[in-house]
N, CA, C and O of each residue as an XYZ file, in Angstrom:
644
protein
N     -37.349    -11.844     -5.749
C     -37.835    -10.938     -4.723
C     -39.078    -11.555     -4.082
O     -39.897    -12.203     -4.735
N     -39.174    -11.325     -2.792
C     -40.379    -11.788     -2.102
C     -40.987    -10.604     -1.367
O     -40.285     -9.660     -1.006
N     -42.271    -10.659     -1.151
C     -42.971     -9.559     -0.508
C     -43.398     -9.961      0.888
O     -43.979    -11.025      1.101
N     -43.094     -9.079      1.841
C     -43.555     -9.274      3.215
C     -44.299     -8.023      3.629
O     -44.128     -6.954      3.043
N     -45.113     -8.171      4.633
C     -45.872     -7.028      5.122
C     -45.246     -6.512      6.394
O     -44.860     -7.286      7.270
N     -45.149     -5.206      6.492
C     -44.562     -4.548      7.655
C     -45.643     -3.693      8.277
O     -46.281     -2.903      7.580
N     -45.868     -3.833      9.592
C     -46.924     -3.080     10.254
C     -46.315     -2.018     11.151
O     -45.421     -2.303     11.947
N     -46.804     -0.790     11.019
C     -46.393      0.305     11.891
C     -47.103      0.105     13.222
O     -48.329      0.000     13.253
N     -46.357      0.050     14.320
C     -46.938     -0.248     15.629
C     -47.857      0.868     16.124
O     -48.830      0.589     16.824
N     -47.575      2.105     15.781
C     -48.378      3.220     16.278
C     -49.696      3.360     15.519
O     -50.761      3.461     16.129
N     -49.622      3.365     14.203
C     -50.819      3.624     13.397
C     -51.516      2.365     12.934
O     -52.598      2.442     12.353
N     -50.934      1.225     13.172
C     -51.474     -0.067     12.746
C     -51.673     -0.134     11.233
O     -52.536     -0.858     10.737
N     -50.845      0.648     10.501
C     -50.894      0.639      9.049
C     -49.958     -0.444      8.533
O     -48.868     -0.636      9.072
N     -50.379     -1.150      7.493
C     -49.588     -2.234      6.912
C     -48.967     -1.735      5.614
O     -49.650     -1.185      4.751
N     -47.636     -1.943      5.491
C     -46.894     -1.548      4.299
C     -46.305     -2.777      3.641
O     -45.789     -3.654      4.332
N     -46.369     -2.864      2.311
C     -45.693     -3.983      1.642
C     -44.185     -3.712      1.612
O     -43.758     -2.576      1.404
N     -43.409     -4.728      1.814
C     -41.948     -4.614      1.828
C     -41.375     -5.676      0.903
O     -41.654     -6.864      1.063
N     -40.567     -5.243     -0.073
C     -39.942     -6.176     -1.010
C     -38.553     -6.537     -0.488
O     -37.726     -5.658     -0.244
N     -38.310     -7.809     -0.321
C     -37.019     -8.303      0.152
C     -36.425     -9.223     -0.897
O     -37.160     -9.958     -1.556
N     -35.102     -9.199     -1.065
C     -34.483    -10.130     -2.014
C     -34.488    -11.543     -1.459
O     -34.481    -11.751     -0.246
N     -34.499    -12.499     -2.356
C     -34.370    -13.889     -1.936
C     -32.964    -14.103     -1.399
O     -32.004    -13.530     -1.914
N     -32.844    -14.919     -0.374
C     -31.524    -15.159      0.227
C     -30.570    -15.843     -0.735
O     -29.355    -15.764     -0.554
N     -31.085    -16.507     -1.744
C     -30.232    -17.207     -2.694
C     -29.783    -16.336     -3.852
O     -28.967    -16.772     -4.664
N     -30.297    -15.113     -3.948
C     -29.941    -14.270     -5.093
C     -28.521    -13.743     -4.954
O     -28.042    -13.565     -3.834
N     -27.828    -13.487     -6.079
C     -26.452    -12.994     -6.026
C     -26.331    -11.651     -5.297
O     -25.331    -11.398     -4.625
N     -27.348    -10.790     -5.428
C     -27.302     -9.495     -4.757
C     -27.268     -9.676     -3.243
O     -26.524     -8.986     -2.546
N     -28.063    -10.594     -2.745
C     -28.120    -10.827     -1.309
C     -26.812    -11.415     -0.797
O     -26.374    -11.092      0.308
N     -26.182    -12.283     -1.601
C     -24.918    -12.898     -1.205
C     -23.798    -11.870     -1.091
O     -22.864    -12.061     -0.312
N     -23.876    -10.780     -1.857
C     -22.858     -9.737     -1.759
C     -22.937     -9.016     -0.419
O     -21.934     -8.489      0.064
N     -24.119     -8.991      0.182
C     -24.284     -8.293      1.455
C     -23.794     -9.121      2.632
O     -23.468     -8.569      3.683
N     -23.737    -10.433      2.472
C     -23.288    -11.307      3.546
C     -21.802    -11.574      3.353
O     -21.412    -12.179      2.354
N     -20.949    -11.126      4.306
C     -19.511    -11.352      4.130
C     -19.166    -12.828      4.295
O     -19.693    -13.504      5.179
N     -18.297    -13.310      3.453
C     -17.838    -14.685      3.600
C     -16.600    -14.718      4.496
O     -15.992    -13.685      4.778
N     -16.243    -15.910      4.932
C     -15.147    -16.044      5.885
C     -13.799    -15.683      5.281
O     -12.891    -15.283      6.009
N     -13.647    -15.814      3.971
C     -12.356    -15.524      3.342
C     -12.081    -14.028      3.278
O     -10.926    -13.620      3.155
N     -13.121    -13.202      3.359
C     -12.898    -11.760      3.262
C     -12.693    -11.102      4.616
O     -12.579     -9.879      4.688
N     -12.644    -11.872      5.677
C     -12.442    -11.277      7.000
C     -11.127    -10.520      7.097
O     -11.070     -9.458      7.716
N     -10.078    -11.050      6.499
C      -8.785    -10.387      6.567
C      -8.862     -9.013      5.923
O      -8.243     -8.070      6.417
N      -9.599     -8.877      4.845
C      -9.713     -7.588      4.159
C     -10.476     -6.572      5.001
O     -10.282     -5.367      4.842
N     -11.340     -7.044      5.890
C     -12.130     -6.138      6.701
C     -11.361     -5.631      7.914
O     -11.747     -4.617      8.497
N     -10.303     -6.293      8.305
C      -9.570     -5.869      9.482
C      -8.794     -4.588      9.196
O      -8.548     -4.241      8.041
N      -8.420     -3.904     10.246
C      -7.719     -2.635     10.081
C      -6.250     -2.874      9.793
O      -5.749     -3.991      9.918
N      -5.572     -1.811      9.408
C      -4.150     -1.914      9.107
C      -3.365     -2.297     10.362
O      -2.364     -3.009     10.276
N      -3.816     -1.829     11.521
C      -3.127     -2.179     12.773
C      -3.213     -3.679     13.004
O      -2.229     -4.301     13.404
N      -4.392     -4.275     12.753
C      -4.530     -5.724     12.883
C      -3.615     -6.447     11.904
O      -3.038     -7.485     12.229
N      -3.489     -5.890     10.703
C      -2.617     -6.514      9.713
C      -1.163     -6.452     10.164
O      -0.391     -7.374      9.900
N      -0.788     -5.378     10.837
C       0.586     -5.299     11.354
C       0.839     -6.376     12.392
O       1.909     -6.985     12.409
N      -0.137     -6.614     13.256
C       0.001     -7.659     14.267
C       0.127     -9.018     13.588
O       0.988     -9.821     13.948
N      -0.739     -9.273     12.599
C      -0.661    -10.536     11.842
C       0.678    -10.668     11.124
O       1.261    -11.751     11.072
N       1.160     -9.558     10.571
C       2.429     -9.569      9.853
C       3.577     -9.923     10.796
O       4.409    -10.772     10.478
N       3.615     -9.272     11.946
C       4.679     -9.574     12.910
C       4.622    -11.026     13.355
O       5.660    -11.668     13.513
N       3.421    -11.547     13.559
C       3.264    -12.942     13.978
C       3.754    -13.886     12.874
O       4.444    -14.867     13.151
N       3.397    -13.584     11.630
C       3.813    -14.438     10.512
C       5.330    -14.416     10.342
O       5.945    -15.458     10.117
N       5.934    -13.234     10.451
C       7.392    -13.135     10.318
C       8.101    -13.844     11.473
O       9.126    -14.496     11.276
N       7.549    -13.709     12.667
C       8.160    -14.334     13.847
C       8.173    -15.855     13.721
O       9.120    -16.518     14.146
N       7.105    -16.400     13.128
C       7.003    -17.855     12.997
C       7.536    -18.368     11.661
O       7.431    -19.560     11.372
N       8.107    -17.479     10.843
C       8.729    -17.907      9.596
C       7.763    -18.233      8.469
O       8.140    -18.922      7.522
N       6.537    -17.759      8.545
C       5.553    -18.002      7.488
C       5.659    -16.869      6.466
O       4.888    -15.910      6.491
N       6.629    -17.009      5.576
C       6.970    -15.936      4.638
C       5.886    -15.692      3.595
O       5.633    -14.543      3.232
N       5.241    -16.748      3.107
C       4.188    -16.560      2.106
C       3.002    -15.807      2.690
O       2.413    -14.954      2.026
N       2.657    -16.122      3.922
C       1.570    -15.402      4.587
C       1.959    -13.933      4.804
O       1.145    -13.031      4.605
N       3.196    -13.712      5.209
C       3.675    -12.338      5.409
C       3.646    -11.560      4.096
O       3.310    -10.376      4.079
N       3.991    -12.215      3.017
C       3.969    -11.570      1.699
C       2.549    -11.175      1.303
O       2.336    -10.092      0.759
N       1.577    -12.044      1.573
C       0.177    -11.721      1.299
C      -0.273    -10.511      2.114
O      -0.999     -9.651      1.614
N       0.157    -10.452      3.358
C      -0.225     -9.322      4.216
C       0.418     -8.035      3.718
O      -0.222     -6.984      3.716
N       1.687     -8.109      3.294
C       2.329     -6.922      2.719
C       1.544     -6.416      1.512
O       1.372     -5.210      1.338
N       1.073     -7.339      0.687
C       0.308     -6.932     -0.497
C      -1.009     -6.277     -0.113
O      -1.428     -5.312     -0.753
N      -1.671     -6.789      0.930
C      -2.913     -6.167      1.396
C      -2.666     -4.766      1.942
O      -3.406     -3.831      1.634
N      -1.629     -4.630      2.747
C      -1.327     -3.318      3.326
C      -0.929     -2.345      2.230
O      -1.292     -1.170      2.274
N      -0.191     -2.826      1.257
C       0.227     -1.968      0.149
C      -0.980     -1.515     -0.683
O      -0.983     -0.401     -1.207
N      -1.998     -2.363     -0.806
C      -3.214     -1.958     -1.504
C      -3.983     -0.903     -0.704
O      -4.588      0.007     -1.270
N      -3.946     -1.045      0.616
C      -4.650     -0.076      1.464
C      -3.955      1.271      1.501
O      -4.607      2.314      1.554
N      -2.642      1.246      1.473
C      -1.859      2.487      1.524
C      -0.909      2.513      0.333
O       0.293      2.299      0.491
N      -1.441      2.773     -0.858
C      -0.618      2.657     -2.068
C       0.466      3.718     -2.200
O       1.433      3.508     -2.932
N       0.335      4.844     -1.517
C       1.361      5.880     -1.651
C       2.307      5.923     -0.457
O       2.974      6.932     -0.232
N       2.371      4.847      0.302
C       3.299      4.734      1.436
C       4.491      3.879      1.014
O       4.330      2.680      0.787
N       5.689      4.470      0.902
C       6.838      3.734      0.362
C       7.400      2.657      1.283
O       8.037      1.714      0.814
N       7.171      2.785      2.588
C       7.774      1.810      3.509
C       7.286      0.391      3.259
O       8.054     -0.560      3.403
N       6.003      0.232      2.883
C       5.477     -1.120      2.688
C       6.082     -1.771      1.464
O       6.389     -2.963      1.482
N       6.259     -1.001      0.396
C       6.904     -1.557     -0.792
C       8.351     -1.923     -0.484
O       8.853     -2.942     -0.959
N       9.024     -1.089      0.314
C      10.416     -1.343      0.694
C      10.511     -2.637      1.516
O      11.355     -3.490      1.243
N       9.649     -2.771      2.511
C       9.683     -3.969      3.353
C       9.311     -5.221      2.564
O       9.864     -6.299      2.784
N       8.371     -5.058      1.650
C       8.008     -6.190      0.793
C       9.206     -6.599     -0.057
O       9.444     -7.791     -0.255
N       9.964     -5.625     -0.563
C      11.173     -5.924     -1.318
C      12.206     -6.643     -0.469
O      12.867     -7.571     -0.937
N      12.345     -6.214      0.785
C      13.274     -6.898      1.698
C      12.898     -8.367      1.874
O      13.754     -9.251      1.826
N      11.600     -8.611      2.079
C      11.143     -9.989      2.271
C      11.348    -10.821      1.001
O      11.815    -11.958      1.066
N      11.001    -10.256     -0.134
C      11.186    -10.976     -1.390
C      12.657    -11.284     -1.646
O      12.990    -12.365     -2.132
N      13.529    -10.348     -1.325
C      14.968    -10.572     -1.488
C      15.440    -11.685     -0.553
O      16.261    -12.522     -0.929
N      14.907    -11.680      0.673
C      15.305    -12.685      1.660
C      14.893    -14.089      1.231
O      15.615    -15.051      1.491
N      13.722    -14.216      0.568
C      13.287    -15.558      0.167
C      13.769    -15.933     -1.232
O      13.431    -17.002     -1.740
N      14.564    -15.051     -1.859
C      15.214    -15.398     -3.109
C      14.471    -15.014     -4.380
O      14.883    -15.413     -5.469
N      13.404    -14.264     -4.275
C      12.668    -13.820     -5.467
C      13.170    -12.442     -5.875
O      12.530    -11.421     -5.621
N      14.330    -12.447     -6.512
C      15.046    -11.198     -6.792
C      14.331    -10.304     -7.807
O      14.345     -9.083     -7.657
N      13.720    -10.875     -8.818
C      13.026    -10.056     -9.822
C      11.850     -9.314     -9.189
O      11.633     -8.135     -9.468
N      11.095    -10.005     -8.339
C       9.983     -9.356     -7.642
C      10.498     -8.333     -6.636
O       9.889     -7.281     -6.446
N      11.619     -8.643     -5.996
C      12.217     -7.702     -5.045
C      12.639     -6.422     -5.754
O      12.455     -5.325     -5.226
N      13.202     -6.561     -6.942
C      13.613     -5.378     -7.704
C      12.419     -4.497     -8.055
O      12.511     -3.271     -7.994
N      11.296     -5.121     -8.423
C      10.091     -4.336     -8.736
C       9.587     -3.603     -7.495
O       9.204     -2.435     -7.572
N       9.590     -4.287     -6.357
C       9.129     -3.653     -5.112
C      10.064     -2.520     -4.704
O       9.605     -1.455     -4.289
N      11.373     -2.743     -4.820
C      12.338     -1.686     -4.487
C      12.200     -0.490     -5.426
O      12.312      0.657     -4.994
N      11.960     -0.755     -6.705
C      11.806      0.351     -7.657
C      10.571      1.179     -7.325
O      10.599      2.408     -7.392
N       9.499      0.500     -6.970
C       8.286      1.217     -6.549
C       8.561      2.042     -5.299
O       8.130      3.191     -5.205
N       9.272      1.467     -4.347
C       9.598      2.195     -3.112
C      10.470      3.413     -3.409
O      10.245      4.487     -2.851
N      11.460      3.253     -4.278
C      12.350      4.369     -4.611
C      11.567      5.505     -5.268
O      11.791      6.674     -4.955
N      10.659      5.170     -6.167
C       9.841      6.201     -6.819
C       8.935      6.898     -5.816
O       8.769      8.116     -5.866
N       8.346      6.127     -4.902
C       7.468      6.733     -3.892
C       8.257      7.602     -2.913
O       7.813      8.689     -2.544
N       9.431      7.118     -2.493
C      10.281      7.939     -1.611
C      10.626      9.257     -2.300
O      10.546     10.323     -1.690
N      11.004      9.178     -3.556
C      11.387     10.367     -4.305
C      10.207     11.318     -4.456
O      10.364     12.530     -4.310
N       9.027     10.777     -4.748
C       7.838     11.615     -4.918
C       7.453     12.327     -3.630
O       6.897     13.425     -3.668
N       7.745     11.711     -2.493
C       7.407     12.324     -1.205
C       8.512     13.221     -0.668
O       8.361     13.826      0.393
N       9.625     13.313     -1.397
C      10.699     14.208     -0.982
C      11.782     13.570     -0.135
O      12.659     14.270      0.371
N      11.740     12.259      0.030
C      12.764     11.553      0.802
C      13.862     11.093     -0.152
O      13.972      9.911     -0.479
N      14.674     12.059     -0.590
C      15.668     11.778     -1.625
C      16.761     10.834     -1.147
O      17.214      9.979     -1.910
N      17.187     10.973      0.090
C      18.244     10.101      0.603
C      17.762      8.647      0.666
O      18.499      7.726      0.313
N      16.535      8.453      1.113
C      15.996      7.089      1.167
C      15.794      6.519     -0.231
O      16.019      5.333     -0.471
N      15.365      7.386     -1.153
C      15.182      6.932     -2.541
C      16.522      6.482     -3.119
O      16.601      5.455     -3.794
N      17.568      7.252     -2.852
C      18.896      6.887     -3.357
C      19.393      5.600     -2.696
O      19.983      4.747     -3.359
N      19.155      5.461     -1.399
C      19.589      4.246     -0.701
C      18.860      3.014     -1.238
O      19.459      1.949     -1.387
N      17.576      3.163     -1.525
C      16.803      2.051     -2.085
C      17.298      1.706     -3.487
O      17.380      0.533     -3.853
N      17.626      2.731     -4.264
C      18.162      2.485     -5.607
C      19.516      1.769     -5.515
O      19.829      0.926     -6.355
N      20.303      2.100     -4.513
C      21.591      1.408     -4.334
C      21.392     -0.049     -3.929
O      22.180     -0.915     -4.307
N      20.332     -0.319     -3.157
C      20.001     -1.716     -2.851
C      19.717     -2.480     -4.141
O      20.133     -3.626     -4.309
N      19.004     -1.820     -5.039
C      18.708     -2.442     -6.331
C      19.983     -2.717     -7.109
O      20.118     -3.764     -7.743
N      20.916     -1.777     -7.060
C      22.188     -1.972     -7.762
C      22.977     -3.139     -7.188
O      23.676     -3.840     -7.921
N      22.869     -3.348     -5.882
C      23.570     -4.475     -5.267
C      22.994     -5.806     -5.754
O      23.723     -6.790     -5.882
N      21.692     -5.837     -6.024
C      21.062     -7.063     -6.519
C      21.327     -7.245     -8.008
O      21.692     -8.330     -8.461
N      21.136     -6.152     -8.769
C      21.306     -6.219    -10.216
C      22.029     -4.955    -10.685
O      21.421     -3.885    -10.724
N      23.304     -5.054    -11.040
C      24.075     -3.874    -11.455
C      23.534     -3.176    -12.701
O      23.938     -2.050    -12.991
N      22.642     -3.808    -13.433
C      22.066     -3.190    -14.636
C      20.977     -2.176    -14.309
O      20.459     -1.528    -15.218
N      20.619     -2.021    -13.050
C      19.526     -1.126    -12.660
C      20.029      0.276    -12.294
O      19.452      0.933    -11.427
N      21.076      0.725    -12.934
C      21.639      2.041    -12.648
C      20.733      3.194    -13.042
O      20.861      4.293    -12.503
N      19.815      2.957    -13.979
C      18.936      4.037    -14.430
C      18.008      4.520    -13.324
O      17.591      5.678    -13.331
N      17.680      3.651    -12.378
C      16.807      4.061    -11.273
C      17.533      5.066    -10.389
O      16.955      6.077     -9.989
N      18.796      4.792    -10.083
C      19.581      5.729     -9.274
C      19.749      7.056    -10.002
O      19.643      8.118     -9.389
N      20.009      7.001    -11.299
C      20.139      8.239    -12.079
C      18.843      9.033    -12.073
O      18.864     10.255    -11.926
N      17.721      8.354    -12.231
C      16.423      9.026    -12.241
C      16.132      9.672    -10.893
O      15.677     10.814    -10.830
N      16.397      8.935     -9.811
C      16.171      9.472     -8.462
C      17.076     10.667     -8.209
O      16.644     11.657     -7.618
N      18.329     10.586     -8.651
C      19.276     11.677     -8.459
C      18.843     12.922     -9.234
O      18.946     14.037     -8.723
N      18.363     12.737    -10.457
C      17.892     13.888    -11.249
C      16.713     14.579    -10.582
O      16.651     15.808    -10.547
N      15.782     13.801    -10.054
C      14.620     14.385     -9.371
C      15.075     15.156     -8.141
O      14.573     16.247     -7.870
N      16.020     14.599     -7.397
C      16.530     15.279     -6.201
C      17.251     16.573     -6.582
O      17.104     17.585     -5.898
N      18.024     16.549     -7.662
C      18.721     17.762     -8.105
C      17.739     18.851     -8.511
O      17.929     20.018     -8.166
N      16.687     18.481     -9.244
C      15.678     19.477     -9.640
C      14.988     20.072     -8.431
O      14.742     21.277     -8.381
N      14.671     19.225     -7.448
C      14.018     19.719     -6.237
C      14.940     20.693     -5.497
O      14.482     21.727     -5.009
N      16.227     20.371     -5.410
C      17.189     21.240     -4.740
C      17.341     22.564     -5.490
O      17.432     23.620     -4.864
N      17.368     22.517     -6.823
C      17.468     23.751     -7.605
C      16.245     24.631     -7.393
O      16.378     25.846     -7.255
N      15.054     24.036     -7.365
C      13.839     24.814     -7.108
C      13.891     25.466     -5.740
O      13.512     26.626     -5.578
N      14.362     24.713     -4.756
C      14.449     25.242     -3.388
C      15.428     26.411     -3.332
O      15.156     27.411     -2.668
N      16.566     26.298     -4.022
C      17.546     27.388     -4.040
C      16.991     28.623     -4.743
O      17.242     29.747     -4.311
N      16.232     28.420     -5.832
C      15.619     29.556     -6.524
C      14.658     30.301     -5.613
O      14.638     31.532     -5.594
N      13.870     29.559     -4.865
C      12.921     30.185     -3.943
C      13.676     30.946     -2.863
O      13.280     32.052     -2.494
N      14.756     30.368     -2.352
C      15.537     31.044     -1.321
C      16.140     32.340     -1.857
O      16.182     33.341     -1.142
N      16.602     32.334     -3.092
C      17.168     33.540     -3.698
C      16.067     34.583     -3.884
O      16.298     35.768     -3.646
N      14.892     34.168     -4.298
C      13.799     35.098     -4.533
C      13.314     35.761     -3.258
O      12.934     36.932     -3.279
N      13.320     35.038     -2.154
C      12.834     35.635     -0.907
C      13.964     36.225     -0.076
O      13.707     36.801      0.981
N      15.195     36.097     -0.522
C      16.322     36.737      0.135
C      16.923     35.989      1.298
O      17.473     36.608      2.208
N      16.833     34.678      1.294
C      17.442     33.870      2.343
C      18.893     33.631      1.978
O      19.219     33.370      0.820
N      19.768     33.722      2.982
C      21.179     33.468      2.729
C      21.389     32.017      2.309
O      20.791     31.111      2.888
N      22.223     31.796      1.319
C      22.488     30.414      0.899
C      23.245     29.647      1.982
O      24.098     30.193      2.681
N      22.903     28.366      2.095
C      23.591     27.506      3.066
C      24.935     27.101      2.522
O      25.096     26.858      1.326
N      25.888     27.032      3.405
C      27.232     26.649      2.989
C      27.530     25.245      3.427
O      28.621     24.736      3.169
């Protein structure tokens, strides 16, 4: 720490001011480095970068951007789904299955049962042993439908045919 004097222009009073040394680790945390610029950009900027990377065939860069966007919006299933599509396209099937499973769970949690089932079927096309994901998604959808029907019966709504 170094001490500097600060003078109030109106009262001509001098105040001591403690400043960190520029070489200290605390001070370095306040100065952004060039590698963290991507993290500071908005999600819209990341979408533009993502489209540019995909257009030019830079799949590894696109994958990094998908991971950043997924960290920013962890409960948005579309990013996990798209990341799974990209991983499947470049041949990393095990990673694609993990991304698809995450997307299916997020779709199901948000009430998008049809999309969750479709994503689970994509997983089955890659690896037929992943049938438990489709069963799990189907069970959640059935429970949600049963709850909805119970509420409709309780409030007196005619059942849909």
